C-alpha positions as CSV (number, residue, x, y, z in Angstrom):
1,M,-33.7,2.8,8.5
2,K,-31.2,-0.3,8.2
3,N,-27.6,-0.4,9.5
4,I,-25.1,0.1,6.6
5,T,-22.1,-0.6,8.5
6,P,-21.3,-3.9,7.5
7,L,-21.8,-2.7,3.7
8,A,-19.9,0.2,4.3
9,T,-17.0,-1.9,5.9
10,L,-16.9,-4.3,3.0
11,V,-16.8,-1.4,0.4
12,L,-13.8,0.0,2.4
13,L,-11.9,-3.4,2.5
14,A,-12.6,-3.8,-1.1
15,S,-11.3,-0.5,-2.1
16,A,-8.0,-0.7,0.0
17,S,-4.5,-0.3,-1.7
18,P,-1.0,-0.3,-0.6
19,A,0.2,3.0,1.1
20,M,2.3,5.1,-0.8
21,A,5.3,5.3,1.5
22,Q,8.0,7.9,1.3
23,T,11.0,6.2,-0.8
24,T,13.6,8.7,-0.1
25,D,15.2,10.1,3.1
26,P,13.8,13.5,4.1
27,Q,16.1,16.5,4.1
28,G,18.3,16.9,7.1
29,S,17.9,13.2,8.3
30,G,21.5,12.3,7.3
31,P,22.9,12.3,10.9
32,I,19.7,10.2,11.9
33,V,19.9,7.7,9.2
34,S,23.7,7.3,9.7
35,A,23.0,6.7,13.5
36,L,20.4,4.1,12.7
37,A,22.7,2.5,10.6
38,W,25.3,2.6,13.2
39,L,23.1,1.0,15.7
40,Q,22.0,-1.9,13.3
41,G,25.6,-2.7,12.5
42,T,26.2,-2.8,16.3
43,L,23.2,-5.1,17.1
44,L,23.8,-7.4,14.3
45,G,27.7,-7.4,14.1
46,N,30.4,-9.5,15.2
47,V,30.2,-8.4,19.1
48,A,26.5,-8.8,19.3
49,T,26.9,-12.4,17.8
50,A,29.5,-13.3,20.2
51,V,27.1,-12.0,23.2
52,A,24.2,-14.1,21.7
53,V,26.3,-17.2,21.7
54,I,27.7,-16.8,25.3
55,A,24.0,-16.0,26.4
56,V,22.4,-19.0,24.7
57,A,25.2,-21.0,26.1
58,M,24.7,-19.6,29.8
59,V,21.1,-20.0,29.3
60,G,21.1,-23.8,28.2
61,F,23.7,-24.6,31.0
62,M,21.5,-23.0,33.5
63,M,18.4,-24.9,32.0
64,L,20.2,-28.1,32.1
65,T,21.2,-27.6,35.8
66,G,17.7,-26.6,36.9
67,R,18.6,-23.0,37.9
68,M,16.1,-21.5,35.3
69,N,12.6,-21.5,34.4
70,W,12.3,-23.3,31.1
71,R,10.1,-20.8,29.8
72,F,12.5,-17.8,30.4
73,G,15.1,-19.8,28.6
74,A,13.2,-20.5,25.6
75,T,12.2,-16.9,25.6
76,V,15.8,-15.8,25.4
77,I,16.7,-18.3,22.6
78,V,13.7,-17.3,20.8
79,G,14.7,-13.7,21.0
80,C,18.0,-14.5,19.4
81,F,16.5,-16.2,16.5
82,V,14.1,-13.4,16.0
83,L,16.9,-10.7,16.4
84,F,19.4,-12.4,13.9
85,G,16.8,-13.8,11.4
86,S,14.9,-10.4,11.2
87,A,16.1,-10.0,7.6
88,A,14.9,-13.3,6.4
89,I,11.7,-12.8,8.4
90,V,11.0,-9.3,6.7
91,S,12.1,-10.8,3.1
92,G,9.6,-13.5,3.4
93,I,6.9,-11.3,4.4
94,R,7.6,-8.9,1.4
95,T,7.7,-11.9,-1.0
96,T,4.4,-13.1,0.4
97,A,2.7,-9.8,0.2
98,A,4.1,-9.3,-3.4
99,V,2.7,-12.7,-4.5
100,S,-0.8,-12.2,-3.0
101,G,-1.0,-8.4,-3.8
């Protein structure tokens, strides 16, 4: 008897389809959704932008004076780019998925 695992895997991959995600909020989730919206507004609002600018300035100054590891400093800066660029990143992924799918 031959091993049919590669054939079964190929059939499953060929028959893959997008998930049918829930598009509306479940009943009773209003407070949770509004709390998450508040959290998103706080993380991406004016206060967070000011804190990120100060953090990048401090990290840059510490890296220039030799008081901080360059790898850790680069991690902080890349993290700020990912945090504030997340909407553009998700948009790009969705556009790519829509074109190829």
